[in-house]
C-alpha positions as CSV (number, residue, x, y, z in Angstrom):
1,M,-94.4,23.9,-64.3
2,S,-92.6,22.5,-67.3
3,T,-89.0,21.1,-67.2
4,L,-87.7,24.1,-69.1
5,S,-89.4,26.5,-66.7
6,K,-87.9,24.6,-63.7
7,K,-84.4,24.8,-65.2
8,R,-84.9,28.5,-65.9
9,M,-86.0,29.1,-62.4
10,Q,-83.1,27.1,-61.0
11,F,-80.6,29.1,-63.2
12,I,-82.1,32.4,-62.0
13,I,-81.9,31.3,-58.3
14,L,-78.3,30.1,-58.7
15,S,-77.3,33.3,-60.5
16,L,-78.7,35.4,-57.7
17,I,-77.2,33.5,-54.7
18,I,-73.7,35.1,-54.9
19,P,-74.9,38.7,-55.6
20,V,-77.5,38.5,-52.8
21,A,-75.0,37.0,-50.4
22,L,-72.5,39.8,-51.2
23,L,-75.2,42.4,-50.8
24,I,-76.2,41.1,-47.4
25,A,-72.6,40.7,-46.3
26,F,-71.3,44.1,-47.4
27,V,-74.3,46.3,-47.4
28,V,-77.2,45.1,-45.2
29,I,-75.2,43.8,-42.2
30,P,-72.8,46.8,-42.1
31,G,-75.8,49.1,-42.5
32,L,-77.7,47.5,-39.6
33,D,-74.5,47.6,-37.5
34,L,-74.1,51.3,-38.4
35,I,-77.6,52.0,-37.1
36,R,-76.8,50.0,-33.9
37,M,-73.6,51.9,-33.4
38,S,-75.4,55.3,-33.8
39,F,-77.1,54.6,-30.4
40,T,-73.8,54.1,-28.6
41,N,-70.8,56.2,-27.4
42,W,-68.2,54.0,-29.1
43,D,-64.8,55.8,-29.5
44,G,-63.5,53.6,-32.2
45,Y,-60.9,51.6,-30.3
46,S,-62.4,50.5,-27.0
47,P,-63.6,46.9,-26.9
48,E,-66.9,47.9,-25.3
49,S,-69.4,50.7,-25.8
50,S,-72.4,52.0,-23.8
51,F,-76.0,52.4,-25.1
52,I,-76.9,56.0,-24.8
53,G,-80.3,56.1,-26.6
54,I,-81.0,59.0,-28.9
55,D,-78.3,61.3,-27.3
56,N,-76.2,61.2,-30.5
57,Y,-79.3,62.3,-32.6
58,V,-80.0,65.1,-30.2
59,A,-76.4,66.3,-30.3
60,M,-76.3,66.1,-34.1
61,F,-79.4,68.4,-34.4
62,H,-77.8,70.9,-32.0
63,N,-74.4,71.0,-33.8
64,Q,-74.2,74.3,-35.6
65,D,-71.0,73.4,-37.4
66,L,-72.7,70.4,-38.9
67,W,-75.6,72.5,-40.1
68,L,-73.1,74.8,-41.7
69,S,-71.5,71.8,-43.4
70,L,-74.9,70.7,-44.7
71,K,-75.5,74.2,-46.0
72,N,-72.3,73.9,-48.0
73,N,-73.5,70.6,-49.4
74,A,-76.6,72.5,-50.7
75,V,-74.3,74.7,-52.8
76,Y,-73.0,71.6,-54.6
77,F,-76.5,70.2,-55.0
78,C,-78.0,73.4,-56.5
79,V,-75.0,74.1,-58.9
80,H,-75.1,70.5,-60.3
81,L,-78.9,70.6,-60.5
82,L,-79.0,73.8,-62.5
83,M,-76.3,72.2,-64.8
84,I,-78.4,69.1,-65.6
85,P,-80.5,70.7,-68.4
86,V,-77.3,72.0,-70.0
87,E,-75.7,68.5,-69.8
88,L,-78.8,67.1,-71.4
89,A,-78.8,69.7,-74.2
90,F,-75.1,69.0,-74.8
91,A,-75.8,65.3,-75.0
92,V,-78.6,65.9,-77.6
93,L,-76.1,68.1,-79.6
94,L,-73.4,65.4,-79.5
95,T,-75.8,62.6,-80.6
96,G,-76.7,64.6,-83.7
97,K,-74.6,65.1,-86.8
98,L,-71.8,67.2,-85.4
99,R,-68.3,67.5,-86.8
100,A,-65.6,66.1,-84.6
101,A,-68.2,64.6,-82.3
102,K,-65.9,61.8,-81.2
103,F,-63.2,64.4,-80.2
104,Y,-65.8,66.3,-78.1
105,K,-67.1,63.2,-76.4
106,T,-63.5,62.3,-75.4
107,M,-62.8,65.7,-74.1
108,V,-66.1,65.9,-72.1
109,F,-65.5,62.5,-70.5
110,M,-61.8,62.9,-69.8
111,P,-62.1,64.8,-66.5
112,Y,-64.2,62.0,-65.0
113,I,-61.6,59.3,-65.5
114,I,-58.9,61.4,-63.9
115,N,-58.2,60.7,-60.2
116,G,-60.2,63.1,-58.0
117,V,-57.2,63.8,-55.7
118,A,-55.1,64.7,-58.7
119,I,-57.8,67.1,-60.0
120,S,-58.0,68.7,-56.6
121,Y,-54.3,69.3,-56.3
122,A,-54.3,70.7,-59.9
123,F,-57.0,73.2,-59.2
124,S,-55.4,74.1,-55.9
125,Y,-52.4,75.4,-57.9
126,F,-54.8,76.9,-60.5
127,F,-56.6,79.0,-57.9
128,S,-53.5,79.7,-55.8
129,P,-53.0,83.4,-54.8
130,I,-49.2,82.9,-55.4
131,N,-48.5,82.5,-59.1
132,G,-51.9,80.9,-59.6
133,A,-52.8,80.4,-63.3
134,F,-56.4,81.8,-62.9
135,D,-55.1,85.1,-61.4
136,A,-52.5,85.3,-64.2
137,I,-55.3,84.9,-66.8
138,L,-57.4,87.7,-65.2
139,T,-54.3,89.9,-65.0
140,G,-53.6,89.2,-68.7
141,L,-57.1,90.2,-69.6
142,H,-56.8,93.4,-67.4
143,L,-59.4,92.2,-65.0
144,E,-57.3,92.5,-61.8
145,S,-60.3,93.9,-60.0
146,L,-61.9,90.5,-60.1
147,I,-59.1,88.7,-58.4
148,R,-60.1,87.2,-55.0
149,S,-58.8,84.8,-52.4
150,W,-60.6,82.0,-54.2
151,L,-60.0,79.3,-51.6
152,S,-60.0,81.4,-48.4
153,D,-62.9,83.8,-49.0
154,E,-65.9,82.3,-47.1
155,K,-68.4,83.9,-49.5
156,I,-67.1,82.3,-52.6
157,V,-65.0,79.2,-51.6
158,N,-67.9,76.8,-51.9
159,Y,-68.8,78.1,-55.4
160,V,-65.2,77.6,-56.5
161,L,-65.2,74.1,-55.2
162,S,-68.6,73.4,-56.8
163,F,-67.1,74.5,-60.1
164,V,-64.3,72.0,-59.7
165,S,-66.8,69.3,-58.9
166,L,-68.9,70.4,-61.9
167,W,-65.9,70.2,-64.2
168,R,-65.2,66.7,-63.1
169,F,-68.6,65.1,-63.1
170,S,-70.6,66.9,-65.9
171,G,-69.0,64.8,-68.6
172,Y,-70.1,61.7,-66.8
173,H,-73.7,62.9,-66.9
174,V,-73.4,63.9,-70.6
175,I,-72.2,60.4,-71.5
176,L,-75.1,58.8,-69.6
177,F,-77.6,61.0,-71.4
178,M,-76.0,60.2,-74.7
179,A,-76.2,56.5,-74.1
180,A,-79.9,56.8,-73.2
181,L,-80.6,59.0,-76.3
182,Q,-78.7,56.6,-78.6
183,S,-80.9,53.7,-77.4
184,L,-84.1,55.3,-78.7
185,P,-85.7,53.5,-81.6
186,Q,-84.7,55.4,-84.7
187,D,-87.8,54.5,-86.6
188,V,-89.9,56.4,-84.0
189,V,-87.6,59.5,-84.3
190,E,-87.7,59.4,-88.1
191,A,-91.5,58.9,-88.1
192,A,-91.9,62.0,-85.9
193,R,-89.7,64.0,-88.3
194,V,-91.7,62.9,-91.3
195,D,-94.9,64.0,-89.4
196,G,-93.3,67.5,-89.2
197,A,-92.0,67.5,-85.6
198,N,-89.4,70.2,-85.1
199,P,-86.3,69.6,-82.9
200,W,-88.0,71.1,-79.8
201,Q,-91.1,68.9,-80.2
202,L,-88.9,65.9,-80.8
203,F,-86.9,66.7,-77.7
204,K,-90.0,67.4,-75.5
205,Y,-92.4,64.7,-76.6
206,I,-90.2,61.8,-77.6
207,Q,-86.7,62.1,-76.3
208,I,-87.4,63.3,-72.7
209,P,-90.2,60.8,-72.0
210,S,-88.1,58.0,-73.4
211,I,-85.1,58.7,-71.2
212,M,-86.9,59.5,-68.0
213,L,-85.3,56.5,-66.3
214,M,-81.9,57.9,-67.0
215,V,-83.0,61.4,-65.9
216,D,-84.1,59.9,-62.6
217,F,-80.8,58.2,-62.2
218,V,-78.8,61.4,-62.9
219,L,-81.0,63.3,-60.4
220,F,-80.4,60.6,-57.8
221,D,-76.7,60.6,-58.5
222,N,-76.7,64.4,-58.0
223,I,-78.3,64.0,-54.6
224,R,-75.9,61.3,-53.6
225,G,-72.8,63.1,-54.9
226,A,-73.8,66.4,-53.3
227,L,-74.3,64.9,-49.9
228,Q,-71.2,62.6,-50.0
229,V,-68.7,65.1,-51.6
230,F,-65.4,64.7,-49.8
231,D,-62.2,64.6,-51.8
232,I,-62.3,68.0,-53.4
233,P,-62.9,70.1,-50.2
234,F,-60.6,67.8,-48.2
235,V,-57.6,68.3,-50.5
236,M,-58.2,71.9,-51.6
237,T,-59.2,73.6,-48.3
238,S,-59.4,70.9,-45.6
239,G,-62.9,72.3,-44.9
240,G,-61.5,75.8,-44.1
241,P,-61.4,78.6,-43.4
242,G,-62.9,77.3,-40.2
243,Y,-65.9,75.2,-41.3
244,A,-66.7,77.5,-44.2
245,S,-66.1,74.8,-46.9
246,S,-66.6,71.7,-44.7
247,T,-69.2,69.2,-46.0
248,F,-71.4,66.7,-44.2
249,T,-69.2,63.8,-45.1
250,L,-66.0,65.7,-44.3
251,Y,-67.4,66.7,-40.9
252,T,-68.5,63.1,-40.3
253,I,-65.1,61.6,-41.0
254,K,-63.5,64.3,-38.8
255,T,-65.9,63.5,-36.0
256,A,-64.9,59.8,-36.2
257,F,-61.1,60.0,-36.7
258,T,-60.2,63.3,-35.2
259,F,-62.6,63.5,-32.2
260,S,-62.8,59.7,-31.8
261,N,-66.6,59.8,-31.6
262,F,-67.6,56.9,-33.9
263,G,-71.1,56.8,-32.3
264,L,-71.9,60.3,-33.4
265,A,-70.3,59.8,-36.7
266,S,-72.5,56.7,-37.3
267,T,-75.5,58.9,-36.5
268,M,-74.4,61.3,-39.1
269,A,-74.0,58.5,-41.7
270,V,-77.5,57.3,-40.9
271,A,-78.7,60.8,-41.4
272,I,-77.0,61.0,-44.8
273,M,-78.8,57.8,-46.0
274,I,-82.2,59.1,-44.8
275,M,-81.6,62.5,-46.4
276,I,-80.7,61.0,-49.8
277,V,-83.9,59.0,-49.9
278,V,-86.1,61.8,-48.7
279,I,-84.7,64.4,-51.0
280,Y,-84.8,62.0,-54.0
281,V,-88.5,61.2,-53.3
282,I,-89.4,64.9,-53.1
283,Q,-87.4,65.9,-56.1
284,N,-88.8,63.0,-58.1
285,K,-92.4,64.0,-57.4
286,I,-91.7,67.7,-58.3
287,I,-89.9,66.8,-61.6
288,H,-92.7,64.4,-62.7
289,G,-95.3,66.9,-61.7
290,I,-93.6,69.5,-64.0
291,I,-93.4,67.0,-66.8
292,L,-97.1,66.0,-66.5
293,K,-98.1,69.7,-66.5
294,G,-96.0,70.3,-69.6
295,K,-97.9,67.5,-71.5
296,E,-101.3,69.0,-70.7
């Protein structure tokens, strides 16, 4: 190995020492301790805890309220998943020659940089049954028959909360797609246009395959965000009525800090990590399968 190669290797190793040390200290070790804790009955404040085997895992699978919370998470997942093609299409539109594109980009991204708690409080007033702006809009349009108890009706509350989540995070996905699209080599795009490719063919055969890494990231972010959503239902409904709008993370935190069962809460946290990985792998295989069939 030449002197230059040795120095390069030393630089790489030295550059990785701090990030790897931080990763081990704040991710790996706490993760392993979380798994260990999931096999105990620790209440969160006692100096000692007892090993109880898989009792927490059995209790978790038999908890009907937890399954209801997970079902509520599925609403967020499906709503955001259905919106991803729209976000991608909007990103393609904004990367083209569109008037006032900078203004639209700013307006799209603005909700993401606003504090989630502030957004939740704002929409709580927006959907309030007492002087709520949304009901006032419906009344002004003579659509009083559509007025509902938006945050207390078990049938629609999760869709209302999903809309708020969609309003907040869609702009973030649009910006990510735009960044990926703008990184494409323009000579390839221009060559395809010269060869007679229409916008749909350009989108299907050049843009989509070139930004698949970003598509995978957005899909993963959708899974992670849907399973870990917390601030919006916590502020707007506190998981109510009952557990009708509770989410997996909200129920996990309630189990730990309200019922003082950190062992069971740790089990739920481990379950979330496993579900994120499993759902991502399955979703990734399905999406890539669809893309490969489309190319045939």
